[in-house]
N, C-alpha and C positions, 0 to 999 in steps of 0.2 A: 195276335197282337204281340209285338216284340217290346220287352221292357228290360231295363237294366236297373240294378239297385245301386244307389250312390249315397254317400254321406257328406261329400265335400261342399258343394255350393250352397247349402241350405241357408247359411247366415247371410249370404249376399242377395237372396231372392226376396221379393215382396209377396208374402203369403197372405191368403185370405180364405175365409170360410163362406159357404153359401148363406144367403140371407134367410134361407129356410132352416138353418141350424139354430136350435134353441140354446139358451145359456146354461141349462141345467143337465142336458142329456149326456154330453161327453162322448157321444158316439159319432164323431164327425171326422172328416178328413179336411186337410188344408191343401190348397192348390196354389202354385206359383208359376206364371208363364215365364219361360226363358226365351232366348233368341231362336233356338232350334228345337226346343222341346217344352213339355209341360211337366212340372214336378209335383208329386203328390206325397203327403205324409200324414201320419196319424196325429190328430190335434191333441191327444192326451200326452204325447211324448214331447214335452217342451224342451227345447235346447239340445235335442239329439234324436237318436233313433234313425231307422232306415228311411231313405227317400227314394221313391220310385220315379224313374225318368221315362216318360212316354213321348214318342214322336208326335209332332203337331197333327199330322194326318190321322194317326191312330186315335189321338184324343178327340179330334173332331168327329170321327166315326163313332166313338164310344158315346159322346154327348148326344149325337144325333139319334142313336139307337135308344138311349134312355128317354129322350123327349118323345119319340114315336111311341114307345111302350107306355109311357105315362098318359099320353093323350088317349090311347086306345083302351086303357084300363077302366 
């Protein structure tokens, strides 16, 4: 999987957390879809920190693998 680390477009993106994320855990990531990529950041680092950019195809493959493994667990 090819990823790049970015800090620039974070403020312009619409970030969200999974509905499975609790309000007290703090161990979550936030995800924001972009035009050509999906961006991921640590939810504990509000207003800054690194943002990982993942291509849409790679993100779809990652999510598909996670779903398959969760169903098989």
